[in-house]
C-alpha positions in Angstrom: 110.3 124.6 67.0 107.9 124.2 64.0 107.8 120.4 63.3 108.4 119.2 59.8 106.3 116.0 59.1 105.8 114.0 56.5 101.6 114.4 56.5 100.5 111.4 54.9 102.0 109.5 57.8 102.5 112.1 59.9 106.1 110.7 60.6 108.3 113.4 62.3 111.1 113.6 59.1 114.0 114.6 61.6 113.4 111.6 63.1 113.4 109.4 60.3 116.3 111.2 58.8 118.1 110.9 62.8 117.1 106.5 62.3 118.4 106.6 59.5 121.9 108.2 59.9 122.0 106.1 63.0 121.2 102.7 61.1 124.0 103.7 58.4 126.5 104.3 61.6 125.9 100.6 62.8 126.1 98.7 59.7 129.3 100.6 58.9 131.1 99.7 62.3 129.9 96.7 61.7 131.5 96.6 58.4 134.9 97.7 59.8 135.1 95.2 62.4 137.4 92.5 61.0 138.4 91.6 63.8 138.8 92.6 67.4 137.3 96.1 67.7 140.2 97.5 69.7 142.5 96.3 67.5 141.0 96.2 64.1 142.9 99.0 61.2 139.9 100.9 61.6 139.2 100.9 65.0 138.6 104.5 65.8 136.3 104.3 63.2 134.1 101.6 65.2 134.5 103.0 68.8 133.3 106.5 67.4 130.7 105.4 65.4 129.5 103.3 68.2 129.3 105.5 70.9 126.6 107.2 69.7 124.1 104.8 66.9 122.8 102.6 69.5 122.2 104.7 71.8 120.5 106.9 69.7 117.8 103.9 69.0 117.1 103.9 72.9 116.9 107.4 72.9 114.6 107.7 70.4 112.5 105.6 71.6 112.3 107.6 74.9 111.3 110.2 73.2 108.4 108.7 71.1 107.0 106.5 74.4 103.8 106.9 75.1 101.8 105.3 77.9 98.2 105.2 76.1 96.2 103.0 78.8 98.5 104.8 81.8 95.8 102.8 84.4 95.9 99.5 82.6 99.8 98.6 82.5 98.5 95.5 81.4 97.2 96.1 78.1 100.3 98.5 77.5 102.9 95.7 78.2 100.7 93.7 75.7 100.9 96.3 73.6 104.2 96.5 73.6 105.2 93.2 73.3 103.1 92.6 70.2 105.3 95.7 69.2 108.6 94.4 69.7 108.4 90.8 70.6 106.5 90.0 67.7 109.4 90.6 65.2 112.1 89.5 66.9 110.0 86.6 67.1 109.0 86.1 63.0 112.9 86.6 62.3 113.9 84.7 64.5 112.3 81.3 63.1 113.1 82.1 59.9 116.8 82.1 60.7 115.9 79.1 62.3 114.1 77.8 59.4 116.4 78.2 56.9 119.2 77.3 59.0 120.1 74.3 57.4 120.0 76.1 53.9 122.3 78.8 55.3 125.0 75.4 56.6 124.6 74.0 52.9 125.6 77.2 51.3 128.4 77.5 54.0 127.2 80.9 55.2 127.5 79.4 58.8 129.5 76.6 60.6 130.5 75.1 63.6 132.8 78.2 64.3 130.4 80.7 63.4 126.6 80.5 63.6 126.7 75.9 64.2 126.2 73.8 61.5 123.9 71.4 60.6 120.9 71.3 62.9 119.3 67.8 63.6 115.8 67.1 64.7 116.6 67.4 68.3 118.5 70.7 67.7 115.7 72.6 65.9 113.0 72.0 68.6 115.8 73.2 71.5 116.7 76.5 69.2 112.7 77.1 68.9 112.4 76.8 72.7 115.4 79.7 72.7 113.6 81.5 69.9 110.3 82.0 71.8 112.4 82.6 75.1 114.2 85.4 73.7 117.2 84.2 72.2 118.7 84.7 69.1 119.0 82.9 66.0 122.8 83.6 64.6 121.5 86.1 61.8 119.4 88.1 64.0 122.1 89.0 66.7 121.5 92.9 66.4 118.0 91.9 67.1 118.9 92.0 70.6 117.9 95.7 71.1 114.2 94.5 70.3 114.3 92.6 73.6 116.5 95.7 75.6 113.8 98.2 74.7 110.8 95.7 75.7 112.3 95.9 79.0 112.6 99.4 79.4 108.9 100.1 78.0 107.9 97.4 80.8 109.5 98.8 83.4 109.0 102.3 82.8 105.2 101.4 81.9 105.1 100.1 85.7 106.5 103.0 87.6 103.9 105.0 85.1 101.2 103.2 86.8 103.1 103.4 90.5 102.7 107.3 90.2 99.5 107.6 88.6 98.6 105.1 91.9 100.7 106.7 95.0 101.8 110.3 93.5 98.5 111.4 91.0 100.8 111.3 88.4 103.0 114.3 89.7 106.9 114.0 89.8 107.3 112.0 86.9 110.3 112.6 85.6 112.0 112.8 89.0 110.4 109.5 89.9 111.5 108.4 86.2 115.3 109.9 87.1 115.2 107.8 90.8 114.2 104.6 88.6 116.4 105.3 85.5 120.1 105.4 88.5 118.5 102.3 90.1 118.4 100.5 86.9 122.2 102.0 85.3 123.4 100.8 89.0 122.6 97.6 89.4 123.4 96.9 85.0 126.8 98.3 85.9 127.4 95.8 89.3 127.6 92.9 87.4 125.2 91.3 89.2 122.4 91.6 86.3 122.4 88.5 83.7 123.7 88.6 80.3 121.0 86.3 79.2 119.1 88.8 76.4 121.1 91.5 77.5 119.6 92.5 80.8 122.5 93.8 81.6 122.7 96.0 78.2 119.1 97.0 78.8 119.9 98.5 82.3 123.1 100.2 80.6 121.2 101.8 77.9 118.4 102.7 80.0 119.9 106.9 80.6 119.2 107.3 76.4 115.6 105.9 76.8 115.4 108.7 79.9 117.2 110.9 77.6 114.9 111.0 75.1 111.8 111.2 76.9 113.3 113.9 79.5 114.5 116.0 75.6 110.8 115.7 74.9 109.1 116.7 78.1 111.3 119.7 78.4 111.1 120.9 74.9 115.3 120.0 74.7 115.2 121.6 71.0 114.4 124.8 71.9 118.1 124.8 74.0 120.0 124.2 71.1 117.5 125.9 67.7 119.7 129.7 67.8 123.4 127.5 67.4 122.7 124.0 65.9 126.3 124.4 64.1 127.8 125.5 67.0 126.4 122.5 69.5 127.2 120.0 66.4 130.5 121.4 66.2 131.2 120.8 69.9 129.2 117.3 69.9 131.7 116.0 67.3 135.1 117.3 68.6 134.1 116.3 72.0 133.4 112.4 70.9 136.6 112.5 68.6 138.5 113.5 71.8 136.5 110.9 74.0 136.6 108.1 71.2 140.8 108.6 71.1 140.9 108.5 75.2 139.1 105.6 75.4 141.3 103.9 72.8 144.8 105.5 73.9 144.0 106.2 76.9 147.3 108.8 77.0 146.4 110.5 80.7 146.5 106.9 82.4 143.3 106.7 84.0 141.3 103.7 84.4 139.1 104.4 87.1 135.9 102.5 86.3 133.7 104.9 87.8 134.9 107.7 85.1 135.5 105.4 82.0 131.8 104.7 82.6 131.4 108.5 82.9 132.9 109.5 79.8 131.6 106.4 77.9 127.6 108.0 78.4 129.2 111.1 78.1 129.9 110.2 74.5 127.2 108.6 73.6 124.5 111.8 74.9 126.9 114.3 73.2 126.8 112.0 70.2 122.6 111.6 70.5 122.6 115.7 71.1 124.7 116.4 67.3 122.9 113.5 65.5 119.9 114.8 66.5 120.7 118.6 65.1 122.4 117.3 62.3 118.9 115.7 61.5 117.2 118.9 62.0 118.6 120.6 59.0 116.5 121.1 56.5 118.4 119.4 53.6 119.5 116.2 55.4 115.4 116.1 57.6 114.5 116.8 53.7 116.3 113.9 52.1 114.1 111.3 50.3 117.1 108.4 51.0 117.2 109.0 55.0 113.7 108.8 55.1 113.2 105.4 53.1 116.1 104.8 55.4 114.7 105.6 58.6 111.2 104.5 57.6 112.6 100.5 57.2 115.2 100.7 60.2 114.0 97.8 61.4 114.5 95.5 58.3 118.1 96.8 58.1 118.9 95.9 61.8 117.7 92.0 61.4 118.7 91.3 57.4 122.0 93.5 57.2 124.7 90.4 58.8 123.0 87.7 55.9 123.1 90.9 53.8 127.0 91.3 54.3 127.5 88.1 52.7 127.4 88.9 49.0 130.2 91.1 49.5 131.6 88.2 51.6 131.2 86.5 48.1 132.5 88.6 46.0 135.6 88.9 48.2 136.2 84.8 48.3 135.8 85.1 44.2 138.0 87.8 43.7 140.7 86.5 46.0 140.2 83.2 44.8 139.9 82.4 48.7 138.2 79.1 50.0 134.5 79.3 50.1 134.3 77.5 53.8 135.5 81.5 54.7 131.9 82.2 53.9 130.9 82.2 57.3 133.2 84.2 58.7 131.3 87.0 60.8 130.6 89.6 60.3 132.5 90.0 57.7 135.7 88.4 56.4 138.5 89.0 58.8 141.7 90.3 58.0 141.5 91.5 54.7 141.9 94.9 54.7 141.4 98.1 51.8 137.5 99.6 50.7 135.2 96.4 51.2 133.7 98.3 54.3 132.2 100.9 52.3 130.9 98.4 49.6 129.3 95.8 53.2 127.7 99.5 54.1 126.3 100.1 50.8 124.9 96.6 50.7 123.7 96.1 53.9 121.1 99.2 53.9 120.6 99.5 50.2 119.5 95.8 49.8 117.5 95.8 53.1 115.8 99.1 52.4 114.7 98.3 49.0 113.2 94.5 50.2 111.4 96.7 53.2 109.8 99.0 50.4 108.9 96.1 48.1 107.5 94.5 51.5 105.0 96.9 52.6 104.1 98.3 48.8 102.9 94.5 48.6 100.9 95.2 51.3 102.4 92.0 53.7 100.3 92.4 57.1 102.0 95.0 58.7 100.9 94.2 62.4 103.2 91.1 61.8 106.1 92.8 60.3 106.0 96.8 61.9 108.6 98.5 62.6 109.7 98.9 66.2 109.3 102.8 66.1 106.3 104.2 65.0 105.1 107.2 65.1 102.5 110.1 64.6 102.9 113.3 65.7 105.4 114.2 68.5 105.1 111.0 70.8 103.3 107.7 70.0 105.4 104.7 68.9 102.1 103.8 67.0 
C-alpha cells in the first residue's frame, strides 16, 4: 500500500489520524464517567470506547517500535527513558508545584486529589514523582510508564536475540516473551505499583503492532476495508454487550480475558482501517490532534474543570463540588459532549502554540514521534 505521508515532517498521516480518534475516544469515555463505569447511564459507550482506545496507543507504539542501538541496549534504554520518563516527570512536577493553588481554587480536596500540602508532604510527593508515581491530574500518564517498561523488555529481548540467535526468529521469540508477560500480568502476582500489571496485560497490543508492521498486515485488508470495518464495529458492539450484561451467564475467567483481547484487537484493526480512508487521514483537525496527543493526555482532566465550573454556575451548586473527578458526578444530559470538546480542543491549542513559540522540544516531546514507518523519533 502506498503510504500517505506529511512530507515536511515525514509523518504517517493515517497513524496521526488513528491517534487522534483514539485520543478523542479516551477523553470521551472519561467525560462520560460521572459514576461507576459499569453503572453510569452511558456505560455501554464507556465500555465500547475503552475497549480499543488505550490499547490502540500500545499498538501504535509497537508499530513504530525501532531499536536503533540493538547491540547497545543501555544506550537504547536511556533514549527511551528520555522520551517517556522526561515528559512524565515534567508534568508531574508541574502539577505538584501547583497543587496548593488547585486546593485554593477548590479543584482538589481531601476526597479528590488531597487538600493542602505542607512542606513535608511536598517533599514526599516529590520523591514519589521521580520514582514513577503520578500526581492527581496526571493520572492518564500511567501510559508513559507502561510503554517505557515494555520498550525496556523488548530492547533487552532484542539484544538476547542478536547475541544468541544472531537476529533470527525475532517474531517467534517476541511472541513467547509476550505470552509470558501476559500470563504474569493476569496472574495477580505482579504488583499494581506503577501499573506494572497493566503494562503486562497490554503487552499483547504492543506485540500486535510489531507483528502488524513486520508481516505487512495492511495488505490483508487493502481491498475490503469497509467490510472489515463493519465486522470490527459489530463484533465490538456484541462483545461490549456481553461484557456488561453477560446474557449467556458465562463468567469463566479465561473466556472473559480472551473476549477482552478479541474486543480490543478487532477495535484496533477497525480504527487503523478507518484512519486509512483518504478523507480521514487528510483531515487537518485530526492531523493536529494526532500530533499533540501527549498534551491532551496530560491536560484533559484539568481542562474538565472549566466545564465543571460552568455547570456549577448553571445549576447553582456549591463551589466545593468543583473537586469532583473526573467530571461532576451523577449529573446527566449532554454535558459529556462539552467535556469532550473542551478536553480535546484546549490542550491541542496549547500544544500547537507551545510548539509555535519553540519551547525546547527535548523536554516536551510527544511519546510517539515517527519518521517513515517505524521510527519513534
